[in-house]
C-alpha positions, 0 to 999 in steps of 0.5 A: 228858261226860254226868253219871255215872248210877251212885252210887259205893260209899261207903268205909263200904260196902266190907268192911275188909281186916282183917275180910276176912282175919280172916273168912277165917282163921276159916273156914279154921280151922273148915272147912279150905279155904273163904273167906267175904267180908263185905259190907253188904247193898248191897255184897253185892247189887252184888257178887253180885246178891242178899243173904244170910248172917247176923250182918252177914256176908252172903255171897251165894255161896261163893268157888271154892277158891283152888287152882282160881282159881290153877291153872285159867286162861285166859292165852294169853300163857303157853299154851292149856291151863288149866294152862299159865299156872301152870306156864309163868309162872315167868319173868314179872317183874311188878315194877317196873310202870307203867300209862300213861293217855293219849288224850282226857284232860286229865291224861295220866300214867304211873302206877307201880303203887305210886302207883296203889294208894297213891292209890286204895286197895284194896277186897275184892270177891266177884264171879261170873266166867264164861268163854265156854267155859261155866265159872264161878268166884266169885272174891274180888278185891282192887283199886280202881274203874277209874272212880277212875283215869279221873276222875283222868285227866279224859276230854275231851268227846267221849270214848266208849271206853276201850282197854286194852293188855297187856304184850308180853314174848315172852322171858317169855311163851312163848305170845307166841312164835308157834306155831299159835294165831292171836291177835296180840300184845299183847292188846288190849281195850276198853269203852264209857266208861260201862261203864268208869265203872260202879262194878262195873268193877275194876282188880284187883291181888290175889286171896284177899287176896294180890298177883295171881300171874302166872297170874291177870294180875299185877300189874294186870288188868281185872275186868268181872263181867257180861261173859265172861272174855276182856274181863278183860285181864291185865297191863295196861300202857296205858289209852287214852281215845278217841272210837272203838270200839277193836279187841279181840283175840278180835273181831279173830281171830274176829268171828263168835264174839266181839263187842265187848260180850261181855255174858253172855247165855244166849240167844246161844250161841257158834257151837260150844257152848251158853251156856245153862248153865255148869260150876261150877268147884270144885263137884260130886262126883268123878264129876259136875261141878256145872252151873247155868243161866246168868244174863243179865249173869251175874246182875248185870242189876239193876245194869247192864241199863240200860247197854244200853237200846234195844240188840239184845243178840243183834246187839250181842253 
């Protein structure tokens, strides 16, 4: 396999969890509802595309209020309305859990969730996230790099892609029981291997310093901040390394609307709406929702643009 081109963040560059939580408590006590996450300059740039802040606590953007992050979701396994995941996920049982890692690897293994978190640790990352429906949030995730799991598995020569499979439990997930919605279950997704190995790509197990709630993808989900949110497959049960581009749920359902890459590109509109601007959830006034121009690669172009050199990003969308 070709040598990996991107430096892995050092442990010293990741905000200690105690700082993250104490900072959150301090801000909550002073301001009531908002959280601030600290990073070194390099980590801040990786997490949000630019540095800012003061006194060693650069906070490039304010996180979206926790209530919005946990109550306004796309998770079609529970329903199609934004409120359905929070309202209809009470029967879902995220523990015990395990993730099978297989395919073109030297060390296939089924990992209990507690072993994954014990071996690969937890990092706090503030990421801008954007949905294809033209809304965005800034979310403080907790998790570990997908690259760490893949390196432990040892991709074989010739491996090019990583496929992901979500859980299939119709008895606990009412959206999987049929109806008019055309997605096939279980939900599947995929990345190129170099995308999966990029240091920004995260397997998240928590949000706001707490375990993921069911509506946010409990107990483990994918976070790829420069791509549209539907790439962030939730409740992952299997990760498969392969030499072929894997199928993805939305591309299977509507290939003319949802490409394999799903890179945020304001120059490529969805067939039914513009992607040139976005609604910022949790900002604005009672009568007017905040909007802002959409950034290429969701603002992470400096970190990820060279992954796509020579590609036509209008064709490979």
